[in-house]
N, CA, C and O atoms as a GROMACS GRO file, in nm:
protein
  268
    1MET      N    1   0.085  -0.117   0.000
    1MET     CA    2   0.000   0.000   0.000
    1MET      C    3   0.090   0.123   0.000
    1MET      O    4   0.180   0.134   0.083
    2SER      N    5   0.065   0.215  -0.094
    2SER     CA    6   0.148   0.335  -0.104
    2SER      C    7   0.088   0.448  -0.020
    2SER      O    8  -0.026   0.440   0.026
    3ALA      N    9   0.167   0.552  -0.002
    3ALA     CA   10   0.121   0.667   0.075
    3ALA      C   11   0.008   0.740   0.003
    3ALA      O   12  -0.074   0.805   0.068
    4ASP      N   13   0.004   0.730  -0.130
    4ASP     CA   14  -0.100   0.797  -0.206
    4ASP      C   15  -0.238   0.738  -0.181
    4ASP      O   16  -0.338   0.808  -0.196
    5ASP      N   17  -0.245   0.611  -0.143
    5ASP     CA   18  -0.373   0.547  -0.119
    5ASP      C   19  -0.444   0.604   0.003
    5ASP      O   20  -0.567   0.600   0.010
    6ASN      N   21  -0.370   0.656   0.098
    6ASN     CA   22  -0.427   0.710   0.221
    6ASN      C   23  -0.436   0.861   0.220
    6ASN      O   24  -0.472   0.920   0.322
    7ASP      N   25  -0.404   0.924   0.109
    7ASP     CA   26  -0.402   1.069   0.101
    7ASP      C   27  -0.545   1.122   0.093
    7ASP      O   28  -0.615   1.095  -0.005
    8PRO      N   29  -0.591   1.198   0.195
    8PRO     CA   30  -0.728   1.249   0.195
    8PRO      C   31  -0.748   1.372   0.106
    8PRO      O   32  -0.861   1.416   0.086
    9VAL      N   33  -0.639   1.429   0.053
    9VAL     CA   34  -0.648   1.550  -0.028
    9VAL      C   35  -0.702   1.513  -0.167
    9VAL      O   36  -0.648   1.425  -0.234
   10GLN      N   37  -0.807   1.582  -0.208
   10GLN     CA   38  -0.867   1.559  -0.338
   10GLN      C   39  -0.802   1.651  -0.440
   10GLN      O   40  -0.784   1.770  -0.414
   11THR      N   41  -0.768   1.598  -0.555
   11THR     CA   42  -0.709   1.677  -0.660
   11THR      C   43  -0.817   1.762  -0.725
   11THR      O   44  -0.922   1.712  -0.765
   12SER      N   45  -0.790   1.892  -0.734
   12SER     CA   46  -0.884   1.986  -0.795
   12SER      C   47  -0.824   2.040  -0.922
   12SER      O   48  -0.703   2.060  -0.932
   13PHE      N   49  -0.910   2.066  -1.021
   13PHE     CA   50  -0.868   2.125  -1.146
   13PHE      C   51  -0.943   2.255  -1.166
   13PHE      O   52  -1.064   2.263  -1.143
   14CYS      N   53  -0.870   2.356  -1.210
   14CYS     CA   54  -0.928   2.488  -1.231
   14CYS      C   55  -1.030   2.483  -1.344
   14CYS      O   56  -1.003   2.426  -1.450
   15LYS      N   57  -1.146   2.541  -1.323
   15LYS     CA   58  -1.253   2.542  -1.422
   15LYS      C   59  -1.214   2.625  -1.544
   15LYS      O   60  -1.258   2.595  -1.655
   16ARG      N   61  -1.132   2.728  -1.526
   16ARG     CA   62  -1.097   2.817  -1.637
   16ARG      C   63  -0.982   2.763  -1.721
   16ARG      O   64  -0.993   2.755  -1.844
   17CYS      N   65  -0.871   2.725  -1.656
   17CYS     CA   66  -0.752   2.684  -1.732
   17CYS      C   67  -0.731   2.532  -1.737
   17CYS      O   68  -0.645   2.484  -1.809
   18LYS      N   69  -0.810   2.458  -1.660
   18LYS     CA   70  -0.809   2.312  -1.658
   18LYS      C   71  -0.680   2.251  -1.600
   18LYS      O   72  -0.658   2.131  -1.613
   19ALA      N   73  -0.596   2.332  -1.537
   19ALA     CA   74  -0.472   2.283  -1.476
   19ALA      C   75  -0.499   2.240  -1.332
   19ALA      O   76  -0.595   2.284  -1.269
   20LYS      N   77  -0.412   2.154  -1.281
   20LYS     CA   78  -0.424   2.111  -1.142
   20LYS      C   79  -0.406   2.231  -1.051
   20LYS      O   80  -0.317   2.313  -1.072
   21ALA      N   81  -0.491   2.241  -0.950
   21ALA     CA   82  -0.488   2.356  -0.861
   21ALA      C   83  -0.467   2.310  -0.717
   21ALA      O   84  -0.531   2.216  -0.671
   22VAL      N   85  -0.379   2.377  -0.648
   22VAL     CA   86  -0.354   2.349  -0.507
   22VAL      C   87  -0.425   2.453  -0.420
   22VAL      O   88  -0.500   2.419  -0.329
   23ASP      N   89  -0.400   2.580  -0.450
   23ASP     CA   90  -0.463   2.690  -0.378
   23ASP      C   91  -0.584   2.733  -0.459
   23ASP      O   92  -0.571   2.806  -0.558
   24VAL      N   93  -0.704   2.689  -0.419
   24VAL     CA   94  -0.823   2.711  -0.500
   24VAL      C   95  -0.926   2.795  -0.428
   24VAL      O   96  -0.931   2.802  -0.305
   25LEU      N   97  -1.008   2.860  -0.508
   25LEU     CA   98  -1.130   2.923  -0.461
   25LEU      C   99  -1.243   2.834  -0.512
   25LEU      O  100  -1.243   2.793  -0.628
   26GLN      N  101  -1.337   2.804  -0.425
   26GLN     CA  102  -1.444   2.713  -0.463
   26GLN      C  103  -1.578   2.786  -0.459
   26GLN      O  104  -1.609   2.859  -0.365
   27CYS      N  105  -1.657   2.762  -0.562
   27CYS     CA  106  -1.790   2.823  -0.571
   27CYS      C  107  -1.881   2.765  -0.464
   27CYS      O  108  -1.880   2.645  -0.439
   28ILE      N  109  -1.960   2.851  -0.401
   28ILE     CA  110  -2.049   2.805  -0.294
   28ILE      C  111  -2.171   2.732  -0.349
   28ILE      O  112  -2.237   2.659  -0.275
   29ASN      N  113  -2.203   2.751  -0.478
   29ASN     CA  114  -2.321   2.686  -0.536
   29ASN      C  115  -2.288   2.554  -0.604
   29ASN      O  116  -2.350   2.452  -0.573
   30CYS      N  117  -2.193   2.555  -0.694
   30CYS     CA  118  -2.168   2.437  -0.777
   30CYS      C  119  -2.037   2.366  -0.747
   30CYS      O  120  -2.009   2.264  -0.808
   31GLU      N  121  -1.957   2.417  -0.655
   31GLU     CA  122  -1.831   2.359  -0.612
   31GLU      C  123  -1.724   2.357  -0.721
   31GLU      O  124  -1.629   2.279  -0.711
   32ASN      N  125  -1.738   2.439  -0.826
   32ASN     CA  126  -1.631   2.454  -0.924
   32ASN      C  127  -1.512   2.519  -0.857
   32ASN      O  128  -1.528   2.601  -0.767
   33CYS      N  129  -1.391   2.483  -0.900
   33CYS     CA  130  -1.269   2.536  -0.842
   33CYS      C  131  -1.199   2.626  -0.942
   33CYS      O  132  -1.200   2.601  -1.063
   34TYR      N  133  -1.138   2.731  -0.891
   34TYR     CA  134  -1.063   2.826  -0.973
   34TYR      C  135  -0.934   2.861  -0.901
   34TYR      O  136  -0.931   2.870  -0.778
   35HIS      N  137  -0.826   2.882  -0.980
   35HIS     CA  138  -0.708   2.947  -0.924
   35HIS      C  139  -0.751   3.090  -0.889
   35HIS      O  140  -0.838   3.145  -0.957
   36PRO      N  141  -0.694   3.151  -0.788
   36PRO     CA  142  -0.730   3.291  -0.757
   36PRO      C  143  -0.712   3.384  -0.877
   36PRO      O  144  -0.796   3.471  -0.901
   37SER      N  145  -0.603   3.368  -0.952
   37SER     CA  146  -0.581   3.456  -1.068
   37SER      C  147  -0.680   3.427  -1.180
   37SER      O  148  -0.722   3.519  -1.250
   38CYS      N  149  -0.718   3.301  -1.198
   38CYS     CA  150  -0.816   3.268  -1.302
   38CYS      C  151  -0.954   3.322  -1.264
   38CYS      O  152  -1.027   3.369  -1.351
   39ALA      N  153  -0.988   3.316  -1.138
   39ALA     CA  154  -1.117   3.370  -1.094
   39ALA      C  155  -1.122   3.521  -1.114
   39ALA      O  156  -1.226   3.577  -1.149
   40LYS      N  157  -1.009   3.585  -1.092
   40LYS     CA  158  -1.001   3.730  -1.108
   40LYS      C  159  -1.029   3.772  -1.252
   40LYS      O  160  -1.093   3.875  -1.276
   41TYR      N  161  -0.982   3.693  -1.348
   41TYR     CA  162  -0.998   3.728  -1.489
   41TYR      C  163  -1.120   3.664  -1.554
   41TYR      O  164  -1.145   3.686  -1.673
   42SER      N  165  -1.194   3.585  -1.480
   42SER     CA  166  -1.312   3.520  -1.535
   42SER      C  167  -1.432   3.614  -1.522
   42SER      O  168  -1.456   3.673  -1.417
   43ALA      N  169  -1.507   3.627  -1.630
   43ALA     CA  170  -1.621   3.720  -1.632
   43ALA      C  171  -1.741   3.667  -1.554
   43ALA      O  172  -1.828   3.745  -1.517
   44ASN      N  173  -1.746   3.538  -1.530
   44ASN     CA  174  -1.864   3.480  -1.467
   44ASN      C  175  -1.842   3.444  -1.320
   44ASN      O  176  -1.909   3.355  -1.267
   45VAL      N  177  -1.750   3.512  -1.254
   45VAL     CA  178  -1.721   3.485  -1.113
   45VAL      C  179  -1.742   3.612  -1.031
   45VAL      O  180  -1.696   3.719  -1.067
   46ASN      N  181  -1.813   3.597  -0.920
   46ASN     CA  182  -1.837   3.708  -0.828
   46ASN      C  183  -1.770   3.674  -0.696
   46ASN      O  184  -1.798   3.570  -0.638
   47PHE      N  185  -1.682   3.761  -0.647
   47PHE     CA  186  -1.615   3.740  -0.519
   47PHE      C  187  -1.708   3.782  -0.405
   47PHE      O  188  -1.751   3.897  -0.398
   48LEU      N  189  -1.739   3.688  -0.318
   48LEU     CA  190  -1.824   3.718  -0.202
   48LEU      C  191  -1.739   3.759  -0.083
   48LEU      O  192  -1.769   3.857  -0.015
   49GLU      N  193  -1.636   3.683  -0.058
   49GLU     CA  194  -1.539   3.713   0.047
   49GLU      C  195  -1.402   3.681  -0.009
   49GLU      O  196  -1.390   3.643  -0.125
   50ILE      N  197  -1.300   3.695   0.073
   50ILE     CA  198  -1.163   3.673   0.025
   50ILE      C  199  -1.140   3.530  -0.020
   50ILE      O  200  -1.053   3.506  -0.104
   51ASP      N  201  -1.214   3.434   0.033
   51ASP     CA  202  -1.193   3.294  -0.004
   51ASP      C  203  -1.320   3.226  -0.055
   51ASP      O  204  -1.322   3.104  -0.071
   52LYS      N  205  -1.426   3.303  -0.081
   52LYS     CA  206  -1.551   3.246  -0.130
   52LYS      C  207  -1.594   3.318  -0.257
   52LYS      O  208  -1.590   3.440  -0.265
   53ILE      N  209  -1.635   3.238  -0.355
   53ILE     CA  210  -1.682   3.295  -0.481
   53ILE      C  211  -1.815   3.233  -0.519
   53ILE      O  212  -1.856   3.130  -0.465
   54MET      N  213  -1.882   3.297  -0.613
   54MET     CA  214  -2.002   3.240  -0.672
   54MET      C  215  -1.988   3.256  -0.823
   54MET      O  216  -1.975   3.368  -0.873
   55CYS      N  217  -1.990   3.144  -0.894
   55CYS     CA  218  -1.976   3.152  -1.039
   55CYS      C  219  -2.112   3.133  -1.104
   55CYS      O  220  -2.205   3.077  -1.046
   56TYR      N  221  -2.120   3.181  -1.225
   56TYR     CA  222  -2.244   3.174  -1.300
   56TYR      C  223  -2.230   3.082  -1.420
   56TYR      O  224  -2.293   3.104  -1.523
   57GLY      N  225  -2.148   2.980  -1.408
   57GLY     CA  226  -2.120   2.886  -1.515
   57GLY      C  227  -2.244   2.811  -1.560
   57GLY      O  228  -2.262   2.791  -1.680
   58GLU      N  229  -2.328   2.770  -1.468
   58GLU     CA  230  -2.448   2.697  -1.504
   58GLU      C  231  -2.547   2.788  -1.577
   58GLU      O  232  -2.620   2.741  -1.664
   59LEU      N  233  -2.550   2.913  -1.544
   59LEU     CA  234  -2.642   3.008  -1.608
   59LEU      C  235  -2.597   3.041  -1.750
   59LEU      O  236  -2.680   3.064  -1.838
   60LEU      N  237  -2.466   3.043  -1.773
   60LEU     CA  238  -2.415   3.078  -1.903
   60LEU      C  239  -2.427   2.964  -2.004
   60LEU      O  240  -2.432   2.988  -2.124
   61HIS      N  241  -2.433   2.840  -1.955
   61HIS     CA  242  -2.434   2.724  -2.044
   61HIS      C  243  -2.569   2.654  -2.044
   61HIS      O  244  -2.575   2.531  -2.046
   62THR      N  245  -2.677   2.731  -2.042
   62THR     CA  246  -2.809   2.669  -2.048
   62THR      C  247  -2.837   2.625  -2.190
   62THR      O  248  -2.794   2.692  -2.284
   63PRO      N  249  -2.907   2.516  -2.208
   63PRO     CA  250  -2.936   2.468  -2.344
   63PRO      C  251  -3.026   2.565  -2.420
   63PRO      O  252  -3.109   2.634  -2.360
   64ASP      N  253  -3.009   2.569  -2.548
   64ASP     CA  254  -3.087   2.658  -2.634
   64ASP      C  255  -3.228   2.601  -2.647
   64ASP      O  256  -3.245   2.484  -2.680
   65THR      N  257  -3.330   2.682  -2.621
   65THR     CA  258  -3.468   2.635  -2.624
   65THR      C  259  -3.535   2.662  -2.757
   65THR      O  260  -3.652   2.627  -2.774
   66ASN      N  261  -3.464   2.724  -2.851
   66ASN     CA  262  -3.523   2.748  -2.983
   66ASN      C  263  -3.524   2.620  -3.064
   66ASN      O  264  -3.421   2.554  -3.078
   67ASN      N  265  -3.640   2.584  -3.116
   67ASN     CA  266  -3.650   2.461  -3.196
   67ASN      C  267  -3.667   2.493  -3.341
   67ASN      O  268  -3.678   2.402  -3.423
   0.00000   0.00000   0.00000
């Protein structure tokens, strides 16, 4: 059994750049993760507090209802 098998840390990937993230900001609604710099430059992220954000990713990617 390796040390990695017992590691409780979950690997997170940034929603904007798709790279592995260690220091992340997590959305309070959908739990998407962002690097702090990626969240700063993302148009669909609102900073609530220094470590809490709310993204609007689900609102921006709604399916088209025109048939």
